N, C-alpha and C positions, 0 to 999 in steps of 0.2 A: 504494500500500500504506500503510495507516494505521499509527499507532503500536501499536495493539492487535495487528495482524498481525505486526509486527516482534517484539514481546514474545513472542507465541505461538511463532514460529519459533525464536527464540533459546532460549526455555524448553524447547521440545521437543528441540532439539539437545543442550542441557546435560543434561537428564534422561535422554535416550536413551544418551548417552555414559556416564553414571553407571550406568545399568541394564546396559549391556554389560560394564562393569568388574566390577560385582557378579556377573553371570552367569559371567564367566571366573574370578573368584576362587573362586566356588562349585565350578566344575568342577575347578579345581586342588586345592581342599581335599578333594573327594570322591575324586578319582582318585589323589591323592598325587603328581601330576606338578607340575613347576614351572609358574608362571603363564605362559601364552602367550595372547595376544589372538587370539580367533577369533570370527567371526560365527556365531551359532547357526543350526541348521537352520531351514528356512522356517517350520514350524509354531510353533516356540519364538520365532523372531524376530517373527512376527505377534502372538503373545501379548504379548511385551514392548512392541511398538509400540502395541498397543491400551491397555495399562495406562498407558504413558507418555503417550499421547494424552489419556486421561481425566484424568490428573493435570495435564497441561498446560492443558487446558480449564478446570479448576477454578482453577488458579493464575492464568491469564490473566484470567479473569473477576473474581477477587478484586482483582487489580492494577488492572483497568479501573474497578471499583467504587470502590476507594479513591482513585483518581486524579481522581474527579469532585468 
């Protein structure tokens, strides 16, 4: 596994964690319930993962380009 793969996996993990925190914060705000960490239903989780995957690809590509 190359350095770019490591950067991509770490970036995806950090971005996905942030996305899940934002998702749960939004659910708490809308429902008026206290913050509770939950994994979103399948369709919403897939949407989050695709968005995070796209952002990860852009970020990893920029890092690789700047590292040359």
